[in-house]
N, C-alpha and C positions, 0 to 999 in steps of 0.2 A: 504494500499500499504506500502510495507517495505521501510525502510530508504535508502536502497541501490539503489532502482529504481527511486528515486526522480530525477527530471530533473536537479536540481543544481548539484547533485552528478555525474550524468551522464555527464554533461557539464564539471565538473572538470576533470573526467577521460579522456574525449575527448581532452581537452586542454593539460593535461599532456602527453597523447600519441603523439599528434602532436609535442610538443616540444621535446620529447625524440627522435622521429624519425628524426626531422629536425636537432637536435644536431648530431646524428650519421651520417646521410647523409652529413651534412655540414663538419664534420671531415674528412670523406673519400674525399670529393671534395677538401677541402683545402690541404690535403696531396698530391694531385695530382700536387701542385705547389712547393712542398718541394723536394730539392735535398737530396736523402738518402746518406749522407756521413757516414763514419765510426762513427763519433760522435753521429749523429742522430740515427743511428742503435743501439748504446749502450743505448741510452736514451729509445728507444722504447723497447728494450729488458729488461730493468729495470722497465718499467712501471707497470707490473702486481704485482711485490712485493711491490712497493710503494703504490699502491692502497690498498693492504691488510694492510700495516703498517698504512696508513691514517685511515682505518676503525677500526683497532684493538687498536690504542693508546688511544683514549678516554675511551674505555672499560677497558683497562689495568690500567689506572689511578685511575678509580673509582670502579674497580671490586673486589678487595680483593685477598686473597691468592689462591683460587681456580682458578681464571682467570689468575693470574700470572703463576701458575703451567701449565695450559693449553696452554698459549702462549709460555712458555719455551719448552714445548713438541713439539709445531708446529714449533718453530725455529729450534730445534734439527733435526726434520724430514726434513725440508727444506734444511738444511746444508747437511744431510746425502743422501737424496733421490733426491734432486733438482726438487721437484714436489710440487707446491703450493697447488694443489687440495688435495693431500694425507695429506699434513701438516694441512690443515683446518679441514679435517675430523678427524685426530688424535687429534687436539686441542679440537674438540667438544666431542670426545669420552672420553678423559682424564677428562674434566670438568663434563660430565654426570656420569662417574664412581665415581669420588670424591664426587659428591652430593649423589649418590646412596649409597655410603659407610657411609654416615652421616656427612661428613666434612661440616663445615659452613664457610661462608665468602663471 
């Protein structure tokens, strides 16, 4: 039997799935009680960018020059295009291209 199909692994997957679904549904339920003021709207609009920053910052601190170059490219694309998805793809492409060209770091 493979390690992936063990009962403890399946139980862990099931618990993680239930917690994830409960968190998302709980968030929707709680937001039903929040008055959407202009201040709350600005916060909600800024949320996707702040999530990307929170995910990228630890990588940037420990990543080296290629990672910093990729993040700088992603920031530039975000400022120019105002599209986080395109910015993430650009950052990944810059990092892959730099590594393919033999840059280290």
